[in-house]
C-alpha positions in Angstrom: 20.8 103.3 93.0 24.4 102.2 94.0 25.1 100.8 97.4 27.7 102.5 99.7 29.9 99.4 99.3 29.9 99.7 95.5 30.8 103.4 95.8 33.8 102.6 98.0 35.1 99.8 95.8 36.6 102.1 93.1 38.8 104.2 95.4 40.0 101.0 97.0 40.9 99.6 93.6 42.8 102.8 92.7 44.8 102.6 95.9 45.6 98.9 95.3 46.7 99.7 91.7 48.8 102.6 92.8 50.5 100.4 95.4 51.3 97.7 92.8 52.9 100.3 90.5 55.0 101.7 93.3 56.1 98.1 94.3 57.0 97.5 90.6 59.1 100.7 90.4 60.9 99.8 93.7 61.6 96.3 92.2 63.1 97.9 89.1 65.3 100.2 91.1 66.5 97.3 93.2 67.2 95.3 90.0 69.3 98.2 88.6 71.2 98.4 91.9 72.3 94.7 91.6 75.8 94.9 90.4 76.9 91.8 88.3 79.8 89.8 89.5 81.9 88.0 86.9 82.6 84.3 87.2 84.8 83.9 84.1 88.2 82.5 85.3 90.0 82.8 81.9 91.2 85.8 79.9 88.4 85.1 77.4 84.9 83.6 77.9 84.6 80.1 76.3 81.6 81.2 74.3 83.5 84.1 72.7 86.5 81.9 72.0 84.4 79.3 70.2 82.5 82.0 68.3 85.5 83.8 67.1 87.2 80.5 66.2 84.2 79.5 64.1 84.0 83.0 62.4 87.8 83.1 61.7 88.2 86.2 63.9 91.1 85.1 66.0 94.1 87.5 66.1 97.4 85.8 65.0 98.7 86.4 68.6 95.9 84.1 69.8 96.2 81.2 67.4 97.4 77.7 68.4 100.9 77.2 67.0 100.9 75.1 63.9 97.3 75.9 62.9 97.9 79.4 61.6 97.6 78.3 57.9 94.5 76.2 58.3 91.2 77.5 56.9 89.9 78.0 60.4 92.9 78.3 62.8 92.3 77.0 66.3 92.5 79.0 69.4 95.2 78.7 72.0 93.1 79.1 75.1 96.1 80.3 77.1 96.5 83.2 74.8 93.0 84.3 73.7 92.0 87.6 75.3 88.4 88.9 75.3 88.1 91.6 72.7 86.2 94.9 73.1 82.6 94.8 72.1 80.4 97.8 71.5 77.1 97.8 73.4 74.3 96.5 71.2 70.5 96.4 71.5 69.3 93.1 72.8 72.8 92.0 73.9 73.2 91.1 77.6 76.5 92.6 78.7 76.0 91.6 82.3 76.1 87.8 82.0 78.3 86.6 84.8 80.0 83.9 82.7 81.2 86.6 80.3 82.6 88.9 82.9 86.0 88.5 84.5 86.4 89.3 88.2 89.1 91.8 89.4 91.9 89.2 89.9 91.4 87.8 86.4 91.3 91.2 84.9 94.6 92.1 86.6 96.1 88.8 85.4 95.0 89.7 81.9 96.7 93.0 82.1 100.0 91.4 83.2 99.7 89.0 80.3 99.2 91.8 77.8 102.2 93.7 79.1 104.6 90.9 79.7 103.8 88.5 76.9 102.6 90.9 74.1 103.7 94.5 74.6 107.2 93.6 75.9 107.8 90.6 73.7 110.7 91.4 71.3 109.7 88.8 68.7 106.2 90.2 68.1 106.4 92.7 65.2 105.5 95.3 64.0 104.9 97.2 67.2 102.0 99.1 65.5 100.1 95.7 65.5 101.2 94.9 69.0 99.9 98.3 70.1 96.6 97.8 68.3 96.0 94.4 69.9 96.9 95.5 73.5 94.9 98.7 73.1 91.8 96.8 72.2 92.2 94.2 74.9 92.9 96.8 77.6 89.7 98.6 76.5 87.8 95.3 77.0 89.3 95.1 80.5 88.1 98.5 81.4 84.6 97.7 79.9 84.4 94.7 82.3 85.4 97.0 85.2 82.7 99.5 84.4 80.0 96.9 84.2 81.0 95.4 87.5 81.7 98.9 89.1 85.1 97.7 90.2 87.1 100.0 92.4 89.9 99.8 94.8 93.5 98.5 94.4 92.8 96.2 91.4 91.2 99.1 89.5 94.1 101.4 90.3 96.6 98.8 89.2 94.9 98.3 85.9 94.5 102.0 85.2 98.1 102.8 86.1 99.5 100.3 83.6 97.0 101.4 81.0 98.1 105.0 81.3 101.8 104.1 81.1 101.1 101.9 78.0 99.2 104.7 76.3 101.9 107.3 77.2 104.6 105.1 75.9 102.6 104.4 72.7 102.1 108.1 72.1 105.9 108.6 72.1 106.9 105.4 70.2 104.3 105.6 67.4 104.2 109.4 66.8 104.5 110.1 63.1 103.1 106.7 62.0 100.5 106.6 59.2 97.0 107.3 60.5 95.8 103.9 59.4 98.3 102.3 61.9 98.1 104.8 64.8 95.6 107.5 65.5 97.0 110.0 68.1 93.6 111.5 68.6 92.0 108.2 69.6 95.0 107.4 71.9 94.7 110.9 73.5 90.9 110.4 74.1 91.4 107.1 75.9 94.5 108.4 77.8 92.5 111.4 79.1 89.6 109.1 80.2 92.0 106.8 82.0 93.8 109.6 83.7 90.5 111.2 84.9 89.3 107.8 86.2 92.6 107.2 88.0 92.7 110.6 89.6 89.1 110.0 90.8 90.3 106.8 92.4 93.2 108.7 94.1 90.7 111.2 95.6 89.2 108.4 97.6 92.4 107.2 99.3 96.2 107.0 99.4 98.0 105.0 96.7 101.6 104.1 96.3 102.1 105.7 92.9 99.9 108.8 93.3 102.8 111.3 93.1 104.0 109.8 89.8 100.6 110.0 88.1 99.7 113.5 89.4 102.9 114.7 87.9 102.2 112.8 84.6 98.8 114.4 84.4 100.2 117.9 84.7 103.0 117.3 82.2 100.7 115.7 79.6 98.1 118.5 80.0 100.7 121.3 80.0 99.0 124.7 79.9 95.6 123.3 81.0 94.1 125.6 83.7 92.1 122.6 85.0 95.2 120.5 85.4 97.0 123.3 87.2 94.1 124.0 89.5 93.8 120.3 90.3 97.5 120.1 91.2 97.3 123.1 93.4 94.4 121.6 95.3 96.3 118.3 96.1 97.1 117.4 99.7 100.3 119.0 101.0 102.3 115.8 101.0 101.4 115.0 97.3 101.8 118.5 96.0 105.2 119.0 97.6 106.6 115.6 96.4 109.6 115.7 94.1 107.8 114.6 90.9 104.9 117.0 91.3 107.2 119.9 92.2 109.3 119.3 89.1 106.1 119.1 87.0 104.9 122.4 88.5 108.2 124.0 87.6 107.9 122.8 84.0 104.3 124.0 83.9 105.4 127.4 85.2 108.1 127.8 82.5 105.5 126.8 79.8 103.0 129.4 81.1 105.7 132.1 81.1 106.7 131.2 77.6 110.3 130.4 78.7 111.4 127.6 76.4 115.0 127.7 77.5 114.1 127.0 81.1 111.5 124.4 80.2 114.0 122.4 78.1 116.6 122.7 80.8 114.1 121.3 83.3 113.0 118.6 80.9 116.5 117.1 81.1 115.7 116.2 84.8 112.6 114.2 83.9 112.5 110.4 83.9 111.7 108.5 80.8 107.9 108.3 81.2 107.7 111.9 82.3 109.5 112.8 79.1 107.0 110.8 77.1 104.2 112.8 78.8 105.9 116.0 77.9 106.8 114.8 74.4 103.8 116.2 72.5 104.6 119.7 73.7 108.3 119.7 72.8 107.9 120.6 69.1 106.1 123.9 69.9 108.5 124.6 72.7 111.5 124.3 70.4 109.8 126.5 67.8 109.3 129.1 70.5 113.0 129.0 71.4 114.0 129.5 67.7 111.6 132.4 67.4 112.9 134.0 70.6 116.5 133.7 69.4 115.7 134.9 65.9 114.5 138.1 67.5 117.1 138.4 70.3 120.1 137.5 68.2 119.0 139.1 64.9 122.2 140.7 63.6 124.4 140.3 60.5 127.5 140.1 62.7 126.1 137.7 65.2 127.2 134.0 64.9 125.6 131.5 67.3 127.4 128.1 67.6 125.1 125.3 66.3 126.4 122.9 68.9 125.3 125.2 71.7 121.9 125.6 70.1 121.5 121.8 69.7 122.2 121.4 73.4 119.6 124.0 74.3 117.1 122.2 72.0 118.1 118.8 73.4 118.7 117.6 69.8 121.5 116.0 67.9 123.6 118.7 66.1 122.5 117.5 62.6 118.8 117.5 63.6 119.1 121.0 65.1 120.6 122.2 61.8 117.6 120.6 59.9 115.1 122.2 62.3 116.8 125.6 61.7 116.6 125.3 58.0 113.0 124.2 58.2 112.1 127.5 59.9 114.2 129.6 57.4 117.2 130.1 59.7 120.5 130.2 57.8 123.6 128.3 58.7 127.2 129.4 58.1 129.4 126.4 58.7 129.2 125.5 62.4 127.3 128.7 63.2 123.7 129.8 63.0 122.8 133.2 61.6 119.6 134.4 63.1 117.4 136.9 61.3 113.9 137.8 62.6 112.6 138.7 59.1 113.5 135.3 57.6 112.0 133.2 60.4 109.2 131.0 59.1 106.7 130.2 62.0 104.6 127.8 59.9 106.8 126.1 57.4 105.2 124.1 54.6 107.4 121.1 55.3 107.7 119.9 58.9 110.6 117.9 60.3 109.5 114.3 61.3 108.8 114.0 65.0 110.7 110.7 65.2 114.0 112.3 64.4 113.7 114.6 67.4 113.6 111.9 70.1 117.0 112.5 71.6 115.7 113.6 75.0 113.4 110.6 75.3 115.8 108.1 73.8 118.7 109.1 76.1 116.4 108.5 79.1 115.0 105.1 78.0 118.5 103.6 78.2 118.2 99.9 78.8 114.7 99.9 80.4 112.5 97.2 79.0 109.0 98.0 77.9 107.7 95.7 80.6 109.5 97.5 83.3 108.4 100.9 82.0 104.7 99.9 81.9 104.9 98.2 85.3 106.5 101.3 86.8 109.8 99.5 87.7 111.9 101.8 85.4 
């Protein structure tokens, strides 16, 4: 027969085991709450530089001058930038020596903008875009791992958004193997969302600018409109946001004439944000005029139409012909029955950049991305 001490031993053991499991779980939670802090003081960790050097994976922008033609080009440690790396099983992404602290990340972004994106001698720009796009993605990856927030995070995201907006304008129409607008849009939307979340936690110098850019880029989005209407009074009634709201209103009312007139008041980067909506807007204007001015005896001056479309006269004529609208000398002959809403051959987007090109003037790429323009 068991003693009373033996009978009480098992419940005590259970309690002890349960306490240990609880302590283990608490230790795991605490370990997960420990945020890694980067200690890498260069734009690229030494271990990655050596590995990519040995594997011949250096980008030509990162090679030491004079070694480009060697079997294994050497790295210029002042130019090598950490590349984006997909999370992999068994790989420790939180090693402090591989992570760059906020000040180094911001320095890296400045280097990418000033020495790569804005460098006139680095060509083609599709390659420049691809390099900067990847390295900025790596910067954001380091920020996520370290849960970086505050002014440094905002500065990085603002420059990233400007770069991606500029790229969407400059590279539109490029072959898909060189530039993918869908991928650019996905990353741009992610950065805008992250940036707006940062703005919701405090006041920032360029908030008005980016709230307006968000609305112009996402023209017609109920979520973007609702977000804008819920902004603090001072932000919502700022000049950039009010202009963006006016453009949004014209878009929702299907008033392409008013929208294009308002578009002429936008600055260069705002025009880049609106850029992807301009083709459908111009098509709507031609459709509207094809019905409103459909008459054998009606002659509409091509120069006046070009001004409404914010296009060169010759490009406006090409756009008319693409949509089945006839020309008679310097006049357009509208006919609703001949208008082609979805022509088989589209006019290249790059030839319709008059609005944006006129606004860019002499602004350098560096000034545009830094927000100095």
